[in-house]
C-alpha positions as CSV (number, residue, x, y, z in Angstrom):
1,M,25.6,2.4,30.8
2,K,21.8,3.7,30.6
3,K,23.4,6.7,30.2
4,L,25.5,5.8,27.6
5,R,22.8,4.2,25.4
6,N,20.4,7.0,26.3
7,S,22.8,9.8,24.8
8,L,24.8,10.0,21.4
9,L,27.1,12.5,22.7
10,A,28.7,10.0,25.4
11,Q,28.3,7.3,22.8
12,Y,31.0,9.4,20.5
13,L,33.2,10.4,23.3
14,L,33.6,6.8,24.1
15,I,34.9,6.1,20.1
16,I,37.7,8.7,20.8
17,L,38.9,7.4,23.6
18,V,39.3,3.4,22.4
19,A,40.8,5.2,19.5
20,T,43.4,7.0,21.8
21,M,44.1,3.7,23.5
22,I,44.6,1.0,20.6
23,L,48.0,2.7,19.5
24,P,49.7,1.1,23.1
25,I,47.9,-2.0,22.7
26,S,48.3,-3.1,19.0
27,I,52.0,-2.3,18.6
28,P,53.0,-5.6,20.6
29,L,50.2,-7.7,19.2
30,L,51.3,-6.6,15.8
31,S,55.3,-7.5,16.6
32,F,53.7,-10.7,17.7
33,F,52.5,-11.5,14.5
34,L,55.2,-10.2,12.4
35,Y,57.5,-12.9,14.2
36,K,55.4,-15.4,13.8
37,S,55.1,-14.9,10.2
38,V,58.5,-14.7,9.8
39,E,59.2,-17.8,11.6
40,Q,56.0,-19.7,9.7
41,A,57.9,-18.2,6.6
42,D,61.0,-20.0,6.3
43,S,59.5,-23.3,7.3
44,T,58.2,-24.8,3.6
45,G,61.3,-26.6,3.5
46,R,63.0,-25.6,0.0
47,Y,66.3,-23.8,-0.9
48,Y,66.6,-20.2,-1.7
49,N,70.5,-19.7,-1.9
50,G,72.2,-20.8,-5.1
51,T,74.7,-23.2,-3.7
52,D,72.1,-24.6,-2.1
53,L,70.4,-25.1,-4.8
54,E,73.5,-26.4,-6.5
55,E,73.3,-28.7,-4.4
56,M,70.3,-29.7,-4.1
57,W,69.8,-30.1,-7.8
58,H,73.1,-32.3,-8.3
59,E,72.0,-34.5,-5.7
60,T,68.8,-34.9,-6.8
61,A,70.4,-36.0,-10.6
62,K,72.8,-38.5,-8.3
63,G,69.4,-40.1,-7.4
64,L,67.9,-40.8,-10.4
65,T,70.7,-43.1,-11.2
66,G,69.4,-46.3,-13.2
67,A,66.1,-44.5,-13.0
68,S,63.0,-45.3,-15.5
69,E,61.5,-42.5,-18.3
70,A,58.9,-42.4,-15.9
71,Q,59.8,-41.8,-12.9
72,I,62.3,-39.4,-14.1
73,H,59.3,-37.3,-14.8
74,Q,57.6,-38.0,-11.1
75,K,60.2,-36.7,-9.5
76,L,60.6,-33.4,-11.9
77,L,56.6,-33.0,-10.9
78,E,57.8,-33.6,-7.0
79,M,60.0,-30.5,-7.3
80,K,57.9,-28.6,-9.4
81,N,55.7,-28.5,-6.0
82,V,58.2,-27.2,-4.3
83,Y,59.5,-24.8,-6.5
84,Q,56.0,-23.5,-7.7
85,E,57.8,-20.6,-9.9
86,A,60.9,-22.7,-11.7
87,S,61.3,-24.3,-15.3
88,M,63.0,-28.0,-15.1
89,Y,63.7,-30.3,-18.2
90,R,65.4,-33.6,-18.7
91,V,67.5,-34.0,-22.1
92,D,68.6,-37.6,-22.6
93,G,72.2,-39.3,-23.9
94,T,70.9,-38.4,-27.3
95,G,69.6,-34.7,-27.1
96,L,66.1,-35.2,-27.3
97,T,64.1,-32.8,-24.5
98,R,61.9,-34.5,-22.4
99,G,59.7,-34.0,-19.8
100,K,59.3,-30.4,-19.8
101,I,57.8,-28.8,-17.3
102,P,55.7,-26.1,-17.8
103,E,54.9,-28.0,-21.5
104,S,55.3,-24.4,-23.4
105,L,59.1,-23.6,-22.5
106,A,60.6,-22.3,-25.5
107,I,63.7,-24.9,-25.9
108,P,64.8,-27.1,-28.9
109,D,63.7,-30.5,-29.3
110,T,67.3,-31.8,-30.3
111,W,69.9,-30.6,-28.5
112,T,73.3,-30.1,-31.0
113,A,77.0,-29.7,-29.5
114,S,76.6,-25.9,-30.5
115,D,73.0,-26.2,-28.8
116,A,74.4,-27.2,-25.5
117,V,77.6,-24.5,-25.8
118,D,75.3,-21.8,-26.8
119,F,73.0,-23.0,-23.6
120,M,75.6,-22.7,-21.1
121,K,77.1,-18.9,-22.5
122,K,73.9,-17.6,-22.1
123,N,72.7,-18.9,-18.2
124,Q,76.4,-18.7,-16.5
125,G,76.8,-15.9,-14.7
126,H,75.8,-14.7,-10.4
127,T,73.3,-12.1,-12.0
128,I,71.8,-13.8,-15.1
129,D,68.2,-14.3,-14.6
130,P,66.6,-16.9,-14.2
131,F,69.2,-18.6,-12.1
132,T,70.4,-22.2,-13.9
133,V,71.6,-25.5,-12.5
134,V,72.3,-28.4,-14.8
135,A,73.5,-31.8,-13.6
136,F,73.9,-35.3,-15.1
137,I,71.8,-38.1,-14.5
138,G,74.1,-40.5,-11.7
139,N,76.8,-38.3,-12.7
140,E,76.7,-40.2,-16.3
141,K,77.1,-37.9,-19.5
142,Q,75.1,-40.9,-21.7
143,N,72.3,-41.0,-19.3
144,G,71.6,-37.1,-20.0
145,F,71.0,-34.2,-18.1
146,I,68.2,-32.6,-16.0
147,V,68.0,-28.8,-16.1
148,L,66.1,-26.3,-12.9
149,Q,65.8,-22.8,-13.5
150,I,64.5,-19.8,-11.3
151,P,63.3,-16.6,-11.8
152,R,66.2,-14.6,-9.2
153,S,62.5,-12.8,-7.7
154,D,61.4,-16.5,-6.5
155,M,65.0,-17.0,-4.9
156,I,64.3,-14.5,-2.1
157,K,63.3,-15.5,1.6
158,P,60.1,-14.9,2.7
159,S,61.1,-13.9,6.1
160,D,63.7,-11.4,4.1
161,K,60.5,-10.1,2.2
162,L,58.9,-9.6,5.6
163,R,61.7,-7.9,7.6
164,A,61.9,-5.4,4.6
165,Q,58.4,-4.7,5.2
166,N,58.9,-3.9,8.9
167,N,60.2,-0.3,8.2
168,Y,56.8,0.1,7.1
169,I,54.5,-1.5,10.2
170,F,54.4,1.2,12.3
171,P,53.5,3.9,10.0
172,I,50.8,1.8,8.6
173,A,49.7,1.0,12.1
174,L,49.1,4.9,12.8
175,L,47.4,5.2,9.6
176,S,45.1,1.6,9.9
177,I,44.7,3.1,13.6
178,F,43.0,7.0,11.9
179,A,41.3,5.1,9.2
180,F,39.9,2.7,12.0
181,F,38.7,6.2,13.6
182,I,37.3,7.6,10.7
183,L,35.4,4.8,9.7
184,I,33.9,4.0,13.6
185,S,32.7,7.5,13.4
186,T,31.3,7.4,9.6
187,L,29.6,4.1,10.7
188,F,28.3,6.5,14.1
189,F,27.3,9.0,12.2
190,Y,25.8,7.0,9.1
191,R,23.8,5.6,11.7
192,I,22.2,8.7,12.6
193,R,21.9,10.0,9.4
194,K,19.9,6.9,8.4
195,R,17.4,7.3,11.3
196,L,16.5,10.5,10.4
197,I,16.4,9.8,6.7
198,S,14.3,7.0,7.6
199,L,12.0,9.5,9.6
200,Q,11.6,11.5,7.2
201,D,10.9,8.9,4.2
202,I,8.3,8.1,6.5
203,M,7.4,12.0,7.2
204,A,7.0,12.7,3.0
205,T,4.8,9.4,2.2
206,P,1.9,9.5,3.7
207,E,-0.6,6.1,2.8
208,E,-3.6,6.3,1.2
209,N,-5.5,7.9,4.3
210,G,-2.7,10.8,3.8
211,I,-1.4,9.8,7.4
212,P,1.8,8.5,7.7
213,L,3.1,5.2,9.7
214,T,4.5,5.1,13.1
215,I,8.5,4.9,13.3
216,K,9.5,2.1,15.6
217,V,11.6,3.3,18.3
218,Y,14.4,1.3,18.8
219,K,16.5,3.7,21.7
220,Q,15.9,6.3,23.5
221,D,18.2,9.0,22.6
222,E,18.2,12.3,21.2
223,I,16.5,11.0,17.8
224,G,14.4,8.7,19.7
225,R,12.5,11.3,21.8
226,L,12.3,12.9,18.3
227,E,10.6,9.5,17.2
228,Q,8.4,9.4,20.0
229,S,7.3,12.8,19.4
230,F,6.2,11.9,15.8
231,N,4.3,8.4,16.5
232,Q,2.2,10.5,19.0
233,M,1.6,13.1,16.3
234,V,0.5,10.1,13.8
235,Q,-1.8,8.7,16.5
236,E,-3.6,12.3,17.1
237,L,-4.1,11.9,13.1
238,E,-5.3,8.2,13.4
239,T,-7.2,9.3,15.9
240,G,-9.0,12.0,14.1
241,R,-9.7,9.8,10.7
242,Q,-10.6,6.8,12.7
243,R,-13.8,9.3,14.0
244,E,-14.3,10.3,10.3
245,K,-14.6,6.6,9.1
246,K,-17.2,5.9,11.7
247,E,-18.9,8.8,10.6
248,E,-18.9,7.7,7.0
249,E,-19.8,4.1,7.4
250,L,-23.0,5.9,9.1
251,R,-23.3,7.8,6.1
252,K,-23.2,4.2,4.0
253,E,-25.2,2.5,6.3
254,L,-28.2,4.8,6.4
255,I,-27.7,4.6,2.0
256,A,-28.2,1.0,2.5
257,S,-31.3,1.1,4.5
258,M,-32.8,4.1,2.9
259,S,-31.9,2.1,-0.5
260,H,-33.8,-0.6,1.1
261,D,-36.7,0.8,3.0
262,L,-37.5,2.1,-0.7
263,R,-37.7,-1.0,-2.5
264,T,-41.4,-1.3,-0.9
265,P,-43.4,1.3,-2.2
266,L,-41.5,0.6,-5.7
267,T,-42.9,-2.4,-6.0
268,T,-46.3,-1.5,-5.2
269,V,-46.2,1.6,-7.9
270,R,-44.8,-1.2,-10.4
271,G,-47.6,-3.6,-9.2
272,H,-50.3,-0.9,-10.0
273,A,-48.3,-0.3,-13.3
274,F,-49.0,-3.7,-14.0
275,R,-52.6,-3.7,-13.2
276,L,-53.1,-0.6,-15.1
277,K,-51.6,-2.0,-18.1
278,T,-54.2,-4.9,-17.7
279,E,-57.3,-2.6,-17.7
280,P,-58.8,-0.5,-21.2
281,L,-56.9,3.0,-21.5
282,S,-56.7,5.3,-24.4
283,T,-53.3,5.3,-26.1
284,K,-52.1,8.5,-24.0
285,G,-52.9,6.2,-20.5
286,Q,-51.1,3.4,-21.8
287,E,-48.1,5.5,-22.7
288,S,-48.5,7.0,-19.3
289,V,-48.6,3.4,-18.0
290,D,-45.7,2.3,-20.3
291,F,-43.7,5.3,-19.2
292,I,-44.2,4.8,-15.2
293,D,-43.0,1.8,-15.7
294,E,-39.8,1.9,-17.5
295,K,-38.6,5.0,-15.0
296,V,-40.2,2.6,-12.0
297,N,-37.8,-0.1,-13.3
298,Y,-34.6,2.1,-14.1
299,M,-35.4,3.7,-10.3
300,G,-35.4,0.4,-9.1
301,E,-31.9,-0.1,-11.3
302,L,-30.8,3.0,-9.6
303,I,-31.5,1.7,-6.0
304,E,-29.8,-2.0,-6.5
305,N,-26.9,-0.1,-8.1
306,L,-26.9,2.3,-4.9
307,L,-27.0,-0.7,-2.8
308,S,-25.0,-3.0,-4.2
309,Y,-22.0,0.4,-4.8
310,T,-22.7,0.7,-1.1
311,L,-21.7,-3.0,0.0
312,L,-19.2,-2.6,-1.9
313,T,-17.3,0.1,-0.4
314,T,-18.1,-1.1,3.0
315,G,-16.5,-4.4,2.2
316,K,-19.9,-6.5,3.0
317,Y,-21.1,-7.8,-1.1
318,P,-20.5,-11.6,-0.7
319,F,-17.5,-12.5,-2.7
320,N,-16.8,-16.2,-3.7
321,P,-13.8,-16.4,-5.9
322,K,-13.0,-19.8,-7.6
323,K,-11.8,-21.1,-10.7
324,V,-14.4,-20.9,-14.3
325,D,-14.5,-20.8,-18.0
326,I,-15.1,-17.1,-18.3
327,V,-16.1,-18.2,-22.2
328,R,-18.6,-20.3,-21.0
329,L,-20.0,-17.2,-18.4
330,I,-20.4,-14.5,-21.1
331,R,-22.2,-17.0,-23.5
332,T,-24.6,-17.4,-20.3
333,S,-24.8,-13.6,-19.8
334,F,-24.8,-12.7,-23.6
335,A,-27.8,-14.8,-24.3
336,A,-30.0,-12.9,-21.7
337,W,-29.5,-9.6,-23.7
338,Y,-29.5,-11.2,-27.1
339,P,-33.1,-10.9,-27.7
340,V,-33.3,-7.2,-25.8
341,F,-30.8,-6.1,-28.8
342,E,-32.6,-8.3,-31.4
343,D,-35.9,-6.7,-30.6
344,L,-34.2,-3.4,-31.0
345,Q,-32.6,-4.5,-34.5
346,F,-29.0,-4.2,-33.4
347,N,-26.3,-5.4,-35.6
348,I,-25.3,-8.1,-32.9
349,K,-21.6,-9.7,-33.8
350,V,-20.8,-12.6,-31.3
351,D,-17.4,-14.0,-31.7
352,I,-16.7,-16.4,-29.0
353,S,-14.3,-19.7,-29.6
354,E,-14.6,-22.8,-27.9
355,K,-11.6,-22.8,-26.7
356,R,-11.8,-22.5,-22.6
357,L,-10.2,-19.3,-20.5
358,M,-10.3,-20.0,-17.0
359,W,-9.7,-17.3,-14.7
360,E,-10.4,-17.3,-10.9
361,V,-13.1,-14.9,-9.9
362,D,-16.8,-14.6,-8.5
363,P,-19.5,-15.8,-11.1
364,Q,-21.9,-13.6,-9.8
365,W,-19.3,-11.0,-10.0
366,I,-18.9,-11.4,-13.7
367,H,-22.2,-11.4,-14.1
368,R,-23.2,-8.5,-12.1
369,V,-19.7,-6.8,-14.4
370,L,-21.3,-8.1,-18.0
371,D,-24.7,-6.7,-16.6
372,N,-23.9,-3.6,-16.1
373,L,-21.6,-3.2,-19.4
374,F,-24.6,-4.3,-21.8
375,Q,-26.6,-2.1,-19.6
376,N,-24.9,0.4,-20.6
377,V,-25.1,-0.3,-24.7
378,Y,-29.0,-0.7,-24.0
379,R,-29.9,2.4,-22.2
380,H,-26.7,4.7,-24.0
381,A,-25.8,3.6,-27.1
382,K,-28.9,3.2,-28.9
383,S,-28.1,5.5,-31.6
384,G,-25.4,3.0,-33.1
385,R,-27.9,0.0,-33.4
386,F,-24.6,-2.1,-32.9
387,V,-23.2,-4.1,-30.1
388,S,-20.0,-6.8,-30.6
389,V,-18.9,-9.4,-27.6
390,R,-15.7,-11.3,-28.3
391,V,-12.6,-13.3,-26.8
392,E,-9.6,-12.1,-28.2
393,N,-5.8,-12.6,-26.9
394,E,-7.3,-13.9,-23.7
395,A,-9.4,-10.5,-22.8
396,V,-13.3,-10.0,-23.3
397,V,-14.2,-7.1,-25.3
398,I,-17.3,-5.6,-25.7
399,E,-17.9,-2.6,-28.3
400,D,-20.6,-0.4,-29.5
401,H,-20.8,2.4,-31.6
402,G,-22.8,4.7,-29.6
403,P,-22.2,8.5,-29.2
404,G,-19.9,7.6,-26.4
405,M,-19.1,8.2,-22.9
406,R,-18.9,12.2,-23.8
407,G,-21.8,12.4,-25.6
408,K,-25.0,12.9,-25.0
409,S,-27.3,10.3,-24.2
410,T,-31.2,10.0,-23.1
411,Q,-31.0,8.4,-20.5
412,S,-27.9,9.9,-19.2
413,G,-27.1,8.8,-14.6
414,V,-24.3,9.6,-12.3
415,G,-22.1,6.4,-14.0
416,I,-22.7,4.8,-10.3
417,G,-23.1,1.0,-12.5
418,L,-19.1,1.9,-14.2
419,S,-18.2,2.9,-10.3
420,I,-19.2,-0.9,-9.7
421,V,-17.8,-2.5,-12.8
422,S,-14.4,-0.6,-11.3
423,L,-15.1,-1.4,-8.0
424,M,-15.8,-5.4,-8.3
425,I,-12.9,-5.5,-11.1
426,K,-10.6,-4.9,-8.9
427,E,-11.2,-7.0,-6.4
428,M,-11.1,-9.7,-8.9
429,Q,-7.4,-8.3,-9.8
430,L,-8.6,-7.8,-13.3
431,D,-7.7,-5.3,-15.9
432,W,-9.6,-3.4,-17.5
433,T,-9.8,-0.4,-20.2
434,I,-12.2,1.7,-22.0
435,E,-11.5,3.5,-25.2
436,S,-14.6,5.7,-26.3
437,G,-14.8,8.3,-29.3
438,A,-17.8,9.7,-31.2
439,H,-17.8,6.4,-33.2
440,G,-18.6,4.1,-30.0
441,T,-16.7,2.3,-27.4
442,T,-14.9,-0.7,-26.6
443,I,-14.2,-2.2,-23.4
444,R,-11.3,-4.5,-22.8
445,I,-11.4,-7.0,-19.5
446,Q,-8.3,-9.1,-19.2
447,K,-6.3,-10.9,-16.1
């Protein structure tokens, strides 16, 4: 049994063996079920022979002697349940048609003698379709008559129909066995093909790290052993990738440590520069101190950004999302920058509605994102002397009239500030777009 499970060839030989044994088993079974079908088909309790139908209809009419209109109609409905393909109706003693079943029958509403004669001529004969029986109610002409019309096709016994099909049973059985063999073979090879295509898809669609996933091995057959070899190769690649990942983490930790260690001397330099500002200096000396202070602040920002970027990429930056009013956060963040832009004589436009806009974000992260964007305007778009902050269509829009991101700036950097913005926005599941040209930059942030 184990050998059968682990060999595709043995499984296919078993399929062929089963297909050859089906024929001697299926023929007796088919004969038995055919006999049962014929027996069941003739047990419906209705008549198919013309003579029997006539006798039945006359007996029915005779039994309606003295019956009311409702009773006659109910009897016709009962007969309709037995002879479902039949049409039936009653004509009373005055010649009025009553109780048509079905209602759509195309017959006169009022019968004359000529109508009755014409009807009898058209419906007499052994070959006329439909077969028609007319019987007087209670054998009295003054009570009217009831009419039964059955299509000739509905007068063939189901058993006769089944027997007429007997000649096709064995050819159909042979074809069915052949079709069954084809179906089983197709399913067998389909499963093999599906497994191979699955393996091919996994090999052709690697993950973001460039290494495909391992495939689950369900069987130890020929394809299963191929899957095991593939999984072994993937594991070896993953081992190499983990080794590289550890080296990358060590590098990031080194950068984080250096960033932290650089803060101390930088703080010292900033303290001495502040002290020099309080001392009497020449104009050039004061300019040098201001320049040193500006560059120290810039270096501090770069170190802070470098540390933040390292923490973000390693997943160690604290992240605490919650429902906040983003409109209020924008006001608070821009309020801190408003005096800075005002001192630089910026044309400031603020269009922030009073309507609340709730986002699920980390408030500290949003403040950091906005600070980095305002800082970019301050450093790289001074020449435009314009900044706009607005909320439109549930999106935060920051616009400037600087030289654009491809333009030249007196304080151009490596763009780590925008990299931090991108990482934070992605982690908070927000979307952002940048439209930048020679006449300015527009940044839009939205859910």
